[in-house]
N, C-alpha and C positions, 0 to 999 in steps of 0.2 A: 593157698588156702584162703577161703573167705568164710565169714560167719555173720550171722544176724545178731546184732547187739541192741539191747533195749536202751533207748534214750529217754523213755518215759514209760509208764505202765502200758500205754496203748500204741507206742510208736517204736518201730525197729528200723535200723539202717544196716545195709550190708557193707562190711568193711574188709579190707585186705589183711594179710597175716601180720604186718607190722602194727597196724592200728589195733588189732585184736589184743595183742600183748600189751600195748600202751593203755588201752581202756581197762583191761583186767587189772593191770598193775595199779592204776589210779583209783579204781572203783567208780561206780556210777555217780556218786555225790561229788567226788572231786572233779570229775570230768565236766559236770554241769556247772558247778558254782565257781570254779577257778578260771573259767574262760575270760578272755580279754573284754568281751562285750559286757559281761556281768560286772566285772571290776569297774569299768568305765561308768556304767550306769549308777552303781552304788556310790562311786566317788562324786559324780555330778549331784546326786540326790543330797548327800551330806553337805556339799559346798553350798547348795541352794538354801538349805535349811539354816545354815550358819549355826548360831548358838541356840536356836529355838528348840525346846525339848518336845513340843507338841506340834502337830500339823495345823492346828487351829489356834488363832490368837484370840484371847478374850480381853476385852477392855478392862483397865484397872478398876473402874467403878463397878462393873458387872461382877468381876472377881471378888471384890470386897463384899458385895451383896450376897453372893453365893456362900462366902465364908461365914457371914453373919447368920445365914440360915442353918449352918451346921453347928451352931452353938448348942450347948447342953440344955439351955432353957427354952429352945424352940421345938415345938412338937412336930412330928412328921406331917401331920395334917395341915398345920399352919404353913410349913415350908412348901408342901405340895400346892396349896391354894395360891400362895404368893408366886411360885414359879409358873403356875398355869395362868395367872392373871398377867404376868409379864409377857407372855407369848403372843405373837400375832399369827393369824391364819396364813397358811401357805398361799402363794399367788394362785395356784390351781383351784383352791377352794373359793377364793374371791371371784375368779373368772367363771367358775361353774355357777356361783350364785348370781352373778350379773347376767349370765346367759339365761338362767331360769326366770329372772325377774323381768325379762322382756315381755312375758305374758301378762304382766300387770300384778295387781295386788292378790289375785287368786293364787299366785305361786307361793304366797306366804302361808298358805294352809298345808303345804306339802312338808312332811316331816324332814326329808333330806335338806330342804331349804332352811327350815328352822335350825337344824343342826349346824349348817354352814353359817347362818347368821349368828348363832351363839358363839362361834369360834372367832368372830371378828373383834379386833381391838377397837377402841374408840376412834383412833385415827383412821383405821380402815373403814369404819362405819361412815365417817365424814366423807371419805373419798367415794364410797358407794352411793351415798345420798347425792353428792355432787354429780356423779355420772348419771344417776337416774333422772335428775332434773334436766340434764342436758343431752338426753338421748337424741340421736339424729332421727328425723322422721322416717327415713328409709330402713332404719333398724327396728325401732319400736316407738310408740308414742311416749313423750316425756311425762314423767310422773308429776302430779300436782303437789303442792305444798302439803295438803292434807294426807295424801298417800305416803309421802316421805315421813311425815310425823307419825303415822301409824306404824311404819317400819321401825322407827326409833323406839316407840313404845314397846313393840314386840321384842326388840333387841334387849331393852332394859329388863323386861320380865324374864327373859331367858338367862340373863346373867345372874 
């Protein structure tokens, strides 16, 4: 006797008589989660995590800052603005801005570029200014000091 047994909602496997009884006796969940490969993977995962309770580690200074923002005397608006000010723009945002700025200062009039510029931290802005001043001629003309200053002024107005 053979039968089709569901191993997931969309997958079936044909098994012999002995296996059918074994699968039915254990139930689908037991068959799936008690397998040796699952146990080995779970054991490796817990060994690698050691005593860490979370998958992401937060520096003690950052954790102390976050806890201070949760104090009763801190409004949610103040906490939100502090958290937003601490963030840096993702690398993809910086790269997209740099790509757009190859066209020159005209790119600063585009709303998407203004949004990207507003997301930059001060450190990221310095890096962008440095890159603009040092564009390779085959990529785009390097920005003048006045053009870079205009970018910084727009950034400060957006903040």
